C-alpha positions, 0 to 999 in steps of 0.5 A: 533473452536467456538467463545465460545472457546475464551471466557474462556481465555478472561474472565480470562484475563479481570478478572485478571485486576480487571474487572467484566466480563459478556457475551452476553449483548445485541448485545455485545459478552463480556462486562467488567467493573471495578468500575466506569470506562467506559465499555470495549466491546470485539467482538469475531470471529474465524478469522479476517474478515470484519464482525468482523470489522463491529461489532466493528465499530457498538459498537463504536457508544455506547462505546469508548473502543472496542476490537476485539478478534481472535485466533492467530492460525488462518491461515494467522495471521502472514502474515496479522498481520501488515495490521490487526494492521494498520486497527484496529489502523486506526479505533480506535479499540483494538486488542486481540490475544487469545491463546486457553487455554494459555491466551491472548495477547493485541496487540493494545489498542483502541484510537483516530487515528491521521495519519501522512501524508506520504507527500514525498510518496504522492508527488512522486505519484502526480508527476507521475500523472502529468508526465504520458502521457495519461492513458496507463494502465488498472486498476486492472491488474496484472502480466503486465509491468506498463507504468510509466512516466519514461518509457514513457520518456525512449521510447521518448529518444529511438525514438530520437536516432533511427537515430543514436548517439546524444548529450544528449541536442539534445535528450532532445530537440527532445524527450521533456524530460528534464531529458534525460541525467540522464535517459540515464546515469542511463540506467535502461532498458539497451537501452542506452550507452555513445558513447563519452562525452555527446553523447549517442547511442542505445545499441543492446538491444535498437535497439531491443526495437525500434522494440519491442515497436514500437506500444507504441512509435507510440501512445506516440509520438502522445500525448503531454507530460505534462510540469512538473519538470525534476528531 
């Protein structure tokens, strides 16, 4: 496929809306005008790429209505569709999907982007940052268990119960984990069980975890947890 293969459908699509369409006007792949309305610019590529996005952004220095056009048959279109639309919306670019020989579908029109802040999600990330002790993970790694603040708290509780069953309040004090009771009751890792009302002990899996994670626990217990919310 060539970029030129997209042009007939794009031209027909724009002309059907009353635009006069011309190709290769300076650096613009396609330019269209309808009466005295502002010009519309379309940049084409045979697949969605950084090069196409950069072309579109460059045209925004001259025109407000800039579209990116790609064939819908490109590999990975369905898998990447949401991300592509989100990126175009963020940049104020329009998006046209060309079905070669079968027309054009507009997925997004150009326009200013006013993001709605995901304050709840941002708050969770900030709390995780404040609660996490040290920097136990390596950036860019995949396929490994992440050390989270929650897991660090669970390891501290694990260590506190190494000698035997304790009241949840005593675990919280010994481990410096304010949410110790709810953490042990939830038991996401299968390490804890309730021995009696308000008293917890390690499960066999928890006993094994003491040995398996002894190095992590030793490093963690040498560090001071950040004071923060207990919820």
